C-alpha positions in Angstrom: 9.4 2.8 -23.8 10.8 4.5 -26.8 12.0 1.1 -28.2 8.6 -0.1 -28.1 8.3 1.1 -31.7 10.8 -1.6 -32.5 8.8 -4.3 -30.8 10.6 -4.1 -27.5 8.0 -4.7 -24.7 10.6 -5.2 -22.1 9.2 -2.5 -19.7 5.7 -4.0 -19.8 7.0 -7.6 -19.3 9.0 -6.4 -16.4 6.1 -4.8 -14.9 4.1 -7.8 -15.3 6.6 -10.0 -13.5 6.9 -7.4 -10.7 3.2 -7.3 -10.2 3.0 -11.1 -10.0 5.8 -11.2 -7.3 4.4 -8.6 -5.1 0.6 -9.3 -5.5 0.6 -12.3 -3.1 2.3 -9.9 -0.4 -0.1 -6.9 -1.0 2.8 -4.7 -1.6 1.7 -1.5 -3.3 2.9 -0.7 -6.7 3.8 3.0 -7.8 3.1 2.9 -11.4 5.7 5.2 -13.0 5.3 3.8 -16.3 1.7 5.2 -16.6 2.9 8.5 -15.3 5.4 8.7 -18.4 3.1 7.3 -21.0 0.3 9.7 -19.8 2.7 12.8 -20.9 4.6 11.1 -23.7 2.1 8.6 -25.1 2.3 4.8 -25.4 4.8 5.1 -28.2 7.2 7.9 -28.6 10.4 8.9 -29.9 10.5 12.5 -28.6 8.8 13.7 -25.4 9.2 17.2 -23.3 10.5 15.0 -20.3 13.3 13.1 -22.0 16.9 14.0 -21.3 17.8 13.3 -24.9 16.4 13.3 -28.3 15.3 10.8 -29.5 14.4 9.6 -26.0 16.0 7.0 -24.0 15.0 5.6 -20.6 16.3 8.6 -18.8 14.5 11.8 -18.1 15.4 15.5 -17.5 14.7 17.6 -14.3 11.0 17.9 -15.3 10.5 14.0 -16.0 12.5 13.2 -12.7 10.4 15.8 -10.9 7.0 14.6 -12.0 8.1 11.0 -11.2 9.6 11.9 -7.9 6.3 13.8 -6.8 4.2 10.6 -7.5 6.7 8.4 -5.6 6.7 10.8 -2.5 2.7 10.7 -2.6 2.8 7.0 -2.6 5.2 6.9 0.4 3.1 9.2 2.2 0.1 7.2 1.5 1.9 4.1 2.5 2.9 5.7 5.7 -0.4 7.2 6.6 -2.0 3.7 5.8 0.5 1.8 8.3 0.0 4.5 10.9 -3.8 3.9 10.9 -3.6 0.0 10.9 -4.1 -1.6 14.3 -0.9 -3.1 15.7 
């Protein structure tokens, strides 16, 4: 995402492709991109959750912790949903 300032939209492009691939199969998506941009902004070079400055695509312990909490909640939700579905 930091390279977005240089016109690099590869993350958005890859996310769009992933959504198109999983949509027909009704596979849930965990949007970590929005998690990061909600903290760092849509375009950034420095952010409190980045591992280095200027930012790269890697995050420090706070950034990884935030993302892992979101992912853990999504997994719990998916498991709870699958446990309530009729078999």
